[in-house]
C-alpha positions in Angstrom: 0.0 0.0 0.0 1.3 3.4 -0.9 2.1 5.7 1.9 3.0 9.4 1.9 5.1 10.9 4.8 5.3 14.6 5.3 7.8 16.4 7.5 7.1 20.0 8.3 8.8 22.7 10.3 8.6 26.4 11.0 10.8 29.0 12.7 10.7 32.6 13.7 14.2 34.2 13.8 16.1 36.0 15.1 13.4 36.7 17.8 10.1 35.0 18.6 7.6 36.5 18.4 8.1 39.3 15.9 10.9 37.9 13.8 11.0 36.5 10.3 8.6 33.5 10.2 9.7 30.8 7.7 8.6 27.3 6.8 9.8 24.2 5.2 8.3 20.8 4.3 9.3 17.6 2.6 7.1 14.9 1.1 8.1 11.3 0.6 6.3 8.5 -1.2 7.4 5.1 -0.1 10.6 6.6 1.2 11.4 8.5 -2.0 11.4 12.3 -1.9 8.8 13.6 -4.3 8.6 17.3 -3.2 10.0 20.0 -1.0 9.2 23.6 -0.5 10.1 26.5 1.8 9.3 30.2 2.1 8.4 33.1 4.3 5.2 33.1 6.3 5.6 36.7 7.5 8.2 39.2 8.8 7.9 41.2 11.9 10.2 43.9 10.5 7.6 44.4 7.7 4.8 44.8 10.2 3.5 41.2 10.2 2.3 39.5 13.4 4.7 36.5 13.5 5.6 33.7 15.8 7.1 30.2 15.6 3.7 28.6 16.1 2.3 30.6 13.2 5.3 29.5 11.1 4.7 25.8 12.0 1.1 26.0 11.0 2.0 27.7 7.8 4.4 24.9 7.0 1.6 22.3 7.6 -1.0 24.2 5.6 1.4 24.6 2.6 2.2 20.9 2.7 -1.5 19.9 2.9 -2.3 22.3 0.0 0.4 20.7 -2.1 -0.9 17.2 -1.4 -4.4 18.3 -2.4 -3.2 20.0 -5.6 -1.2 16.8 -6.3 -4.4 14.7 -6.0 -3.1 12.6 -3.1 -6.2 12.8 -0.8 -7.0 9.1 -1.2 -3.5 8.0 -0.2 -2.5 7.2 3.4 -0.8 10.4 4.7 1.4 10.5 7.8 2.3 14.0 8.8 5.3 14.4 11.1 6.4 17.5 13.0 8.5 18.5 16.0 6.0 21.1 17.3 4.2 19.4 20.2 1.7 22.2 20.3 0.7 21.9 16.6 0.5 18.1 16.7 -1.4 17.9 20.0 -3.8 20.6 18.8 -4.5 18.7 15.6 -5.0 15.5 17.6 -7.4 17.4 19.9 -5.2 16.9 22.9 -4.6 20.6 23.4 -7.1 23.5 23.0 -6.3 26.3 20.6 -6.4 29.6 22.5 -4.1 32.1 20.8 -6.1 34.5 18.6 -3.4 34.5 15.9 -3.4 30.7 15.7 -7.1 30.0 15.6 -7.6 30.8 11.9 -4.5 28.8 11.0 -5.8 25.8 13.1 -9.2 26.0 11.4 -7.7 26.1 8.0 -5.4 23.1 8.8 -8.4 21.2 10.1 -10.5 22.0 7.0 -7.7 20.9 4.7 -7.1 17.7 6.8 -10.7 16.8 6.5 -10.3 16.4 2.8 -8.0 13.3 3.2 -9.4 9.8 3.4 -6.6 8.7 5.9 -4.4 11.2 7.6 -2.6 11.1 10.9 -0.4 13.6 12.8 2.7 12.4 14.7 5.1 14.3 16.9 8.8 13.5 16.2 11.9 14.8 18.0 13.7 17.7 16.4 16.6 15.4 15.4 14.3 13.5 13.1 13.1 16.6 11.4 16.4 18.1 10.1 15.5 18.3 6.5 12.4 20.4 7.0 14.3 22.5 9.6 17.1 23.1 7.1 14.6 24.3 4.5 13.0 26.7 6.9 16.4 28.1 7.9 17.3 28.4 4.2 14.2 30.5 3.7 15.3 32.8 6.6 18.7 33.3 5.1 17.2 33.9 1.6 14.9 36.6 3.1 17.8 38.2 4.9 20.0 38.3 1.8 17.1 39.8 -0.3 16.4 42.5 2.4 19.9 43.4 3.6 19.5 47.1 3.5 16.1 47.1 5.1 17.2 44.8 7.9 20.3 46.8 8.5 18.4 50.1 8.7 15.7 48.6 11.0 18.3 47.2 13.3 20.2 50.5 13.4 16.9 52.4 14.2 16.1 50.0 17.0 19.6 50.3 18.5 19.3 54.1 18.4 15.9 54.0 20.1 17.4 52.0 22.9 20.2 54.5 23.5 
């Protein structure tokens, strides 16, 4: 039987909350990588309300959207992440209380309901290195594309503290 494994991760650097929220995910079919993606979920320096939990949910949502677009809703899907909060919320072990997370949770639940057989499993960070690396790469790419803006924003914040 065909099985799809999805690994997802999000980060908010260099500060959480308020940093640059990034995501990464990797999809395997029968242990063979079939897709990977990463990107920016938001940037505090651009006025976005960001956090690591928001980044984690964005990673999950992007992965589920890709699976749906790829017509894999009838396949057994195992989603793995190192965010205990996200996994336990999706498994209804934790309540969702944060106002910034509720819409993301609802979207993830709606997308998950489109799959015939989907499960969410927590894994230790060490087993999620590939998705973590993709998320970190998205952060570095953002920083490289916005060097002047980040430099000026950092300088303004330092001057305000003095």
